[in-house]
GUFILUM-290126 format. One line per field, with one value per residue (C-alpha): residue number from 1; residue in three letters; x negated, y negated, z. Coordinates in nm, 4 decimals, always signed. Example, Ala and Ser with C-alpha at 12.3 -4.5 7.8 and 13.67 -1.06 7.14 Angstrom:
2
n 1, 2
res ALA, SER
east -1.2300, -1.3670
north +0.4500, +0.1060
up +0.7800, +0.7140
***
This chain:
327
n 1, 2, 3, 4, 5, 6, 7, 8, 9, 10, 11, 12, 13, 14, 15, 16, 17, 18, 19, 20, 21, 22, 23, 24, 25, 26, 27, 28, 29, 30, 31, 32, 33, 34, 35, 36, 37, 38, 39, 40, 41, 42, 43, 44, 45, 46, 47, 48, 49, 50, 51, 52, 53, 54, 55, 56, 57, 58, 59, 60, 61, 62, 63, 64, 65, 66, 67, 68, 69, 70, 71, 72, 73, 74, 75, 76, 77, 78, 79, 80, 81, 82, 83, 84, 85, 86, 87, 88, 89, 90, 91, 92, 93, 94, 95, 96, 97, 98, 99, 100, 101, 102, 103, 104, 105, 106, 107, 108, 109, 110, 111, 112, 113, 114, 115, 116, 117, 118, 119, 120, 121, 122, 123, 124, 125, 126, 127, 128, 129, 130, 131, 132, 133, 134, 135, 136, 137, 138, 139, 140, 141, 142, 143, 144, 145, 146, 147, 148, 149, 150, 151, 152, 153, 154, 155, 156, 157, 158, 159, 160, 161, 162, 163, 164, 165, 166, 167, 168, 169, 170, 171, 172, 173, 174, 175, 176, 177, 178, 179, 180, 181, 182, 183, 184, 185, 186, 187, 188, 189, 190, 191, 192, 193, 194, 195, 196, 197, 198, 199, 200, 201, 202, 203, 204, 205, 206, 207, 208, 209, 210, 211, 212, 213, 214, 215, 216, 217, 218, 219, 220, 221, 222, 223, 224, 225, 226, 227, 228, 229, 230, 231, 232, 233, 234, 235, 236, 237, 238, 239, 240, 241, 242, 243, 244, 245, 246, 247, 248, 249, 250, 251, 252, 253, 254, 255, 256, 257, 258, 259, 260, 261, 262, 263, 264, 265, 266, 267, 268, 269, 270, 271, 272, 273, 274, 275, 276, 277, 278, 279, 280, 281, 282, 283, 284, 285, 286, 287, 288, 289, 290, 291, 292, 293, 294, 295, 296, 297, 298, 299, 300, 301, 302, 303, 304, 305, 306, 307, 308, 309, 310, 311, 312, 313, 314, 315, 316, 317, 318, 319, 320, 321, 322, 323, 324, 325, 326, 327
res MET, LYS, LYS, LEU, CYS, SER, THR, MET, LEU, LEU, LEU, ARG, ASN, SER, VAL, LEU, ARG, VAL, TRP, ARG, ARG, GLU, LEU, TYR, ALA, PRO, HIS, ARG, GLU, ALA, ASP, VAL, SER, ASN, SER, GLU, LEU, GLY, SER, ARG, ALA, GLU, LYS, LEU, LEU, ALA, VAL, MET, ARG, HIS, VAL, PRO, SER, ALA, VAL, VAL, VAL, VAL, THR, THR, SER, ASP, GLY, VAL, ARG, LYS, ARG, GLY, VAL, THR, SER, SER, SER, PHE, ALA, SER, VAL, SER, LEU, THR, PRO, PRO, ILE, VAL, PHE, PHE, ALA, ILE, LYS, MET, PRO, SER, ARG, MET, ASP, ASN, LEU, LEU, THR, VAL, THR, ARG, LYS, PHE, ALA, ILE, GLN, VAL, LEU, ALA, GLU, THR, GLN, SER, ASP, ILE, SER, LYS, HIS, PHE, SER, LEU, LYS, VAL, SER, VAL, GLU, ASP, GLN, ASP, GLN, PHE, ALA, PHE, ILE, PRO, HIS, SER, VAL, GLY, LEU, TRP, GLY, LEU, PRO, ILE, ILE, ASN, GLY, CYS, ALA, ALA, THR, LEU, GLN, CYS, GLU, ALA, ASP, SER, GLU, HIS, CYS, VAL, GLY, ASP, HIS, HIS, VAL, TRP, TYR, GLY, LYS, VAL, VAL, ASP, ALA, ILE, SER, THR, ASN, GLN, THR, PRO, LEU, LEU, TYR, TYR, ALA, ARG, SER, TYR, ARG, THR, VAL, GLY, ASP, TYR, ALA, PHE, MET, LYS, ALA, PHE, GLU, ASP, VAL, THR, LEU, ALA, THR, GLU, ASP, TRP, THR, HIS, GLU, ALA, HIS, ILE, ARG, MET, ALA, TRP, ASN, TYR, LEU, VAL, LYS, HIS, GLY, LYS, GLN, GLU, ALA, VAL, PRO, LEU, ILE, LYS, TYR, GLY, ILE, GLN, ASN, TYR, THR, GLU, GLN, ASN, LYS, GLY, LYS, ILE, LYS, ASN, THR, TYR, ASN, ASP, THR, ILE, THR, VAL, PHE, PHE, ILE, HIS, MET, ILE, GLU, TRP, ALA, ILE, GLN, GLN, PHE, LYS, GLY, ARG, PRO, HIS, THR, PHE, GLU, GLU, PHE, LEU, GLN, ALA, ASN, PRO, GLN, LEU, SER, GLU, SER, LYS, LEU, ILE, TYR, GLN, TYR, TYR, SER, PRO, HIS, ALA, LEU, GLY, SER, ASP, THR, ALA, LYS, LYS, ARG, TRP, ILE, GLN, PRO, ASP, ILE, GLN, PRO, LEU, PRO
east +2.5270, +2.6476, +2.6110, +2.2204, +2.1849, +2.4167, +2.1815, +1.8615, +1.9576, +2.0745, +1.6983, +1.5740, +1.7311, +1.6049, +1.2560, +1.3002, +1.4214, +1.1261, +0.8789, +1.0576, +1.0058, +0.6631, +0.5523, +0.7105, +0.7480, +0.4908, +0.1575, +0.2168, -0.0219, -0.0892, -0.2884, -0.5110, -0.8356, -0.8534, -1.1392, -0.9368, -0.6737, -0.9167, -1.0548, -0.6912, -0.6598, -0.9904, -0.9257, -0.5447, -0.6642, -0.9127, -0.6421, -0.4420, -0.7137, -0.6302, -0.3075, -0.2008, +0.1009, +0.2847, +0.2122, +0.5323, +0.6081, +0.8850, +1.0408, +1.3625, +1.4888, +1.7230, +1.8308, +1.5369, +1.2263, +1.0977, +0.8732, +0.7158, +0.4648, +0.2702, +0.3349, +0.2327, +0.4587, +0.7389, +0.9821, +1.3163, +1.4991, +1.8095, +2.0537, +2.3988, +2.3958, +2.1260, +1.8407, +1.4853, +1.2225, +0.9224, +0.7504, +0.4914, +0.3021, +0.4535, +0.4597, +0.4804, +0.6731, +0.8062, +0.9603, +1.1027, +1.2356, +1.3861, +1.5532, +1.7922, +1.8104, +1.8726, +1.8251, +1.5238, +1.4273, +1.1438, +0.9332, +0.7596, +0.3884, +0.2850, -0.0317, -0.1419, -0.0528, -0.3023, -0.4048, -0.0239, -0.0330, -0.3979, -0.1633, +0.0884, -0.1456, -0.2819, -0.1611, +0.0031, -0.1555, +0.1311, +0.5148, +0.6228, +0.3670, +0.5281, +0.3940, +0.5438, +0.4103, +0.2352, +0.3693, +0.6307, +0.9847, +1.3337, +1.6313, +1.8159, +2.0914, +2.1939, +1.8925, +1.5966, +1.2784, +1.2317, +0.8981, +0.8120, +0.7138, +0.7317, +0.7660, +1.0558, +1.3143, +1.5277, +1.7367, +1.8595, +2.0566, +1.9149, +2.0675, +1.9036, +1.5399, +1.2942, +0.9192, +0.6954, +0.3602, +0.2688, +0.4446, +0.8704, +1.0211, +1.3096, +1.6093, +1.7827, +2.0995, +2.0531, +2.3101, +2.1372, +1.7962, +1.6206, +1.3350, +1.1402, +0.8640, +0.5712, +0.3152, +0.3329, +0.0256, -0.1222, -0.3616, -0.5575, -0.8957, -0.9659, -0.8902, -0.5933, -0.5192, -0.2889, -0.0421, -0.2799, -0.6119, -0.4811, -0.3272, -0.6516, -0.9589, -0.7186, -0.7816, -1.0752, -1.2212, -1.0184, -1.1513, -0.7751, -0.8039, -0.7341, -1.0763, -0.8942, -0.8495, -1.1590, -1.2905, -1.5397, -1.2832, -1.2316, -1.5884, -1.5977, -1.1863, -1.3948, -1.7442, -1.5798, -1.3284, -1.6413, -1.8290, -1.5455, -1.4618, -1.8172, -2.0345, -2.3121, -2.5538, -2.3053, -2.1057, -2.4021, -2.4465, -2.0652, -2.1052, -2.3529, -2.1914, -1.8894, -1.9772, -2.2709, -1.9913, -1.6739, -1.9358, -2.0641, -1.6716, -1.6030, -1.8737, -1.7721, -1.5162, -1.7308, -1.9635, -2.2317, -2.4559, -2.4931, -2.7438, -2.9128, -2.9887, -2.6790, -2.5039, -2.7259, -2.6754, -2.3212, -2.3304, -2.5241, -2.3345, -2.0069, -2.1947, -2.3090, -1.9611, -1.8059, -2.0455, -1.9645, -1.5545, -1.6537, -1.4060, -1.0956, -0.8563, -0.8481, -0.7250, -0.8905, -0.6798, -0.7355, -1.1375, -1.1516, -0.9620, -1.2039, -1.4829, -1.4150, -1.7874, -1.7247, -1.4744, -1.7184, -1.9214, -2.1806, -2.2854, -2.5934, -2.7711, -2.8351, -3.0824, -3.1795, -3.2563, -3.1282, -3.4833, -3.5093, -3.1726, -3.2460, -3.5138, -3.5564, -3.6946, -3.3744, -3.1696, -3.3514, -3.3797, -3.3453, -3.5845, -3.6489, -3.4620, -3.6946, -3.4801, -3.4370, -3.4155, -3.0912, -2.9015
north +0.5780, +0.5223, +0.8628, +0.8043, +0.4973, +0.7078, +0.9800, +0.8087, +0.5547, +0.8783, +1.0148, +0.6685, +0.6399, +1.0054, +0.9206, +0.6450, +0.8388, +1.0435, +0.7972, +0.5872, +0.9168, +0.9689, +0.6284, +0.6034, +0.9359, +1.0079, +1.1306, +1.5009, +1.7178, +1.9582, +1.6041, +1.6205, +1.8345, +2.0860, +1.8533, +1.5534, +1.7561, +1.9117, +1.5533, +1.4373, +1.7550, +1.6439, +1.2975, +1.3812, +1.6446, +1.3858, +1.1004, +1.3670, +1.4456, +1.1259, +1.1920, +1.3386, +1.6311, +1.8293, +2.1472, +2.3838, +2.7900, +2.9473, +3.2200, +3.4463, +3.7478, +4.0007, +4.1829, +4.4472, +4.2322, +3.9422, +3.6552, +3.4021, +3.1339, +2.8078, +2.5206, +2.1165, +2.0600, +1.9546, +1.6382, +1.4964, +1.4122, +1.3345, +1.2179, +1.2528, +1.5262, +1.6534, +1.7663, +1.8872, +2.0267, +2.2322, +2.4097, +2.7146, +2.8661, +3.1119, +3.3959, +3.5404, +3.7913, +3.5163, +3.3715, +3.6449, +3.7249, +3.3714, +3.4201, +3.6681, +3.5097, +3.1744, +3.0594, +2.9576, +2.7984, +2.5433, +2.5236, +2.2204, +2.3643, +2.2145, +2.0424, +2.3959, +2.6369, +2.6084, +2.9893, +3.0291, +2.8037, +3.0578, +3.3383, +3.2857, +3.1560, +3.4642, +3.6990, +3.9911, +4.2998, +4.5346, +4.5585, +4.6290, +4.4650, +4.2994, +3.9383, +3.8763, +4.1561, +3.9908, +3.6276, +3.5535, +3.4730, +3.5185, +3.5764, +3.2659, +3.2201, +3.4926, +3.7065, +3.4087, +3.4780, +3.1562, +3.1004, +3.0390, +2.7092, +2.4645, +2.1194, +2.1427, +2.4098, +2.3424, +2.6058, +2.5619, +2.6738, +2.6894, +2.3865, +2.3739, +2.4553, +2.4456, +2.5051, +2.2394, +2.4005, +2.6954, +2.5665, +2.6518, +2.3635, +2.4578, +2.1982, +2.3387, +2.1868, +2.1712, +2.3661, +2.2972, +2.1157, +2.1344, +1.9067, +1.9272, +1.7064, +1.9043, +1.6499, +1.8081, +1.9742, +1.7702, +1.8620, +1.5773, +1.5774, +1.9600, +1.9566, +1.9950, +1.7328, +1.5378, +1.2519, +1.1624, +1.1309, +0.9582, +0.6748, +0.7356, +0.6807, +0.3760, +0.2158, +0.3405, +0.1704, -0.1287, -0.2402, -0.1606, +0.1099, +0.0571, +0.0953, +0.3144, +0.5312, +0.5401, +0.8849, +1.1230, +1.3194, +1.0171, +1.0400, +1.4030, +1.3157, +1.0586, +1.2433, +1.5609, +1.3523, +1.2590, +1.5142, +1.7173, +1.4332, +1.3350, +1.6349, +1.5896, +1.3885, +1.0924, +1.1145, +1.0490, +0.6563, +0.6191, +0.7659, +0.5837, +0.2603, +0.2842, +0.3811, +0.0381, -0.1708, -0.0623, -0.1037, -0.4698, -0.6056, -0.4657, -0.6294, -0.6807, -0.3885, -0.0996, -0.0577, +0.1874, +0.1003, +0.2945, +0.5657, +0.7084, +0.9994, +1.0988, +1.0092, +1.2715, +1.5843, +1.5805, +1.5282, +1.8224, +2.0321, +1.9225, +2.0193, +2.3580, +2.4859, +2.3479, +2.5897, +2.8858, +2.8002, +2.8321, +2.9743, +2.9243, +2.6292, +2.4084, +2.1014, +1.9172, +2.0170, +2.4289, +2.3393, +2.2491, +2.4415, +2.7529, +2.5113, +2.4032, +2.3163, +1.9983, +1.8869, +1.8244, +1.5408, +1.7228, +1.9766, +1.7466, +1.8330, +2.1412, +1.9914, +1.7198, +1.5555, +1.2567, +1.1301, +1.2160, +1.0616, +0.7416, +0.6111, +0.2895, +0.5371, +0.7890, +0.4683, +0.3499, +0.6901, +1.0556, +1.2341, +1.6019, +1.8190, +1.8357, +2.1417, +2.3701, +2.3667, +2.2682, +2.5936
up -5.3069, -5.0082, -4.9127, -4.9912, -4.7493, -4.4527, -4.4739, -4.5058, -4.1958, -4.0410, -4.0777, -3.9615, -3.6427, -3.5649, -3.6562, -3.4445, -3.1126, -3.1646, -3.2046, -2.9046, -2.6590, -2.7649, -2.6963, -2.4027, -2.2491, -1.9543, -2.0614, -2.0513, -1.8648, -2.2229, -2.2927, -2.0015, -1.9814, -1.7157, -1.6068, -1.5421, -1.4194, -1.1392, -1.0426, -0.9924, -0.7483, -0.5942, -0.5598, -0.4025, -0.1799, -0.0520, -0.0077, +0.2025, +0.4282, +0.5772, +0.6448, +0.9641, +0.9392, +1.1583, +1.1966, +1.1540, +1.1359, +0.9312, +1.0615, +0.8974, +0.9452, +0.7594, +1.0302, +0.9549, +0.8595, +1.0418, +0.8788, +0.9408, +0.7704, +0.8685, +0.6079, +0.6717, +0.4250, +0.6431, +0.6484, +0.7160, +0.4247, +0.5476, +0.8142, +0.6844, +0.6099, +0.8043, +0.5388, +0.6254, +0.3682, +0.3958, +0.0803, +0.0577, -0.1765, -0.3999, -0.4498, -0.1447, +0.0446, +0.2763, +0.0092, -0.1218, +0.1779, +0.2087, -0.1188, +0.0546, +0.3926, +0.2665, +0.6530, +0.8730, +1.1101, +1.1445, +1.4836, +1.5399, +1.7343, +2.0169, +2.0791, +2.3043, +1.9323, +1.6860, +1.7687, +1.6470, +1.3533, +1.2170, +1.2903, +1.0947, +0.8051, +0.7206, +0.4700, +0.5398, +0.4119, +0.4449, +0.3894, +0.7583, +0.9384, +1.2591, +1.2674, +1.5972, +1.7892, +2.0057, +2.0107, +2.2635, +2.1186, +2.1483, +1.8954, +1.6975, +1.4769, +1.2584, +1.4501, +1.3506, +1.5301, +1.7687, +1.9009, +2.2796, +2.4234, +2.0735, +2.0563, +1.8506, +1.6776, +1.4081, +1.2334, +0.9492, +0.6258, +0.2428, +0.0772, -0.2020, -0.3449, -0.6705, -0.7668, -0.8292, -0.9450, -0.7151, -0.4462, -0.3904, -0.1975, +0.0366, +0.1616, +0.4571, +0.6582, +1.0230, +1.2465, +1.5654, +1.6339, +2.0104, +2.0947, +2.3973, +2.6139, +2.4541, +2.2552, +1.8862, +1.7429, +1.4051, +1.1438, +1.0354, +0.8490, +0.8246, +1.2332, +1.4232, +1.6516, +1.8708, +1.8800, +2.1983, +2.0483, +1.8038, +2.0541, +2.2925, +1.9718, +1.8797, +2.2228, +2.2740, +1.9290, +2.0077, +2.3320, +2.5027, +2.6898, +3.0722, +3.2266, +3.5007, +3.2144, +3.0932, +3.3094, +3.2598, +3.0838, +2.8396, +2.7613, +2.6669, +2.4586, +2.2502, +2.1995, +2.0956, +1.8473, +1.6535, +1.6483, +1.5265, +1.2578, +1.1438, +1.2517, +1.5207, +1.2772, +1.1789, +1.5495, +1.7464, +1.6658, +1.7044, +2.0017, +2.1603, +1.9836, +2.1266, +2.4686, +2.4748, +2.3191, +2.5474, +2.8727, +2.7665, +2.6552, +3.0320, +3.1843, +3.5561, +3.5324, +3.5251, +3.7508, +3.6088, +3.3127, +2.9985, +3.0689, +2.7211, +2.8713, +3.0168, +2.6749, +2.4788, +2.7647, +2.6798, +2.3286, +2.3469, +2.5873, +2.3489, +2.0634, +2.1327, +2.3011, +1.9523, +1.8162, +2.0526, +1.9664, +1.6108, +1.3300, +1.5998, +1.5115, +1.8572, +1.9603, +2.2727, +2.5282, +2.4034, +2.3764, +2.7496, +2.8979, +2.7075, +2.8315, +3.1703, +3.3008, +3.0888, +3.2990, +3.5368, +3.5505, +3.8159, +3.5763, +3.4074, +3.7970, +3.6838, +3.4358, +3.6217, +3.9221, +4.0416, +4.0874, +3.7161, +3.6008, +3.7682, +3.6261, +3.3662, +3.0770, +3.0948, +3.0728, +2.8042, +2.5708, +2.6294, +2.8307, +2.8582, +3.1177, +3.4489, +3.6169, +3.3558, +2.9542, +2.7895, +2.6289
***
């Protein structure tokens, strides 16, 4: 009888353990439909588009092969010891080489290096393709390729790694770290941005931007940010309201009053230049460098006479150019 009771007690405890495990266990992915998982992924993606992230290129070499890959999943984990991590999609030639070398350099790209980000995000088509053939670089510790002109560079030994979903997460112990005065490149809302854009746009929208900083180039930067982020249809009213609000709040400090024709003209010219630049990742600095004509406030006089621009009608609403049509 005692033996039977003992057996029943063991059986009961076993059943209770299973019951508790099922009751308190996290919801299993196997119980979630594919449509629900897809919905969760879309919601996460929508949220992460609003989270600015640094853009880094991770490089490694085994002495013969050199590889690099762009990653926006990068962060510091620990200061003591100094550990950072990055994540890359697998499978990939880069991931395979990392498992051999277990050493890598993480380059934090500068605001003018969006083309380098794009270059290292492209899939390597053949095994012996030299990704660094046209990329200025030097050689660092353990023969690692170090890209020139970056905002910062970390040279690391692999500490540990693990797989999460379709990504391989690498943790690196920092052996050497160098930073410069370069402004880092950021990725936000499907576009490359800079820290300067965030500070500038916040100051503009909060009307805390100093009037001496409200230059012609500042007008162009503000309009470019809105156009890139929202598209022309949504950006136009934001740009117009922003200029009118800033002018109103700084009445007495700003000489010029709002002119709708001037505003619409430069919106058109910026949008036209953006379309010519389409397909190329860019920051405002790169955009302006490629379109230096936009830096000239007198550009508008190639299309409008001073008489036309000075009219009350031009100030209140957009009028057609009286010298030559817009591009």
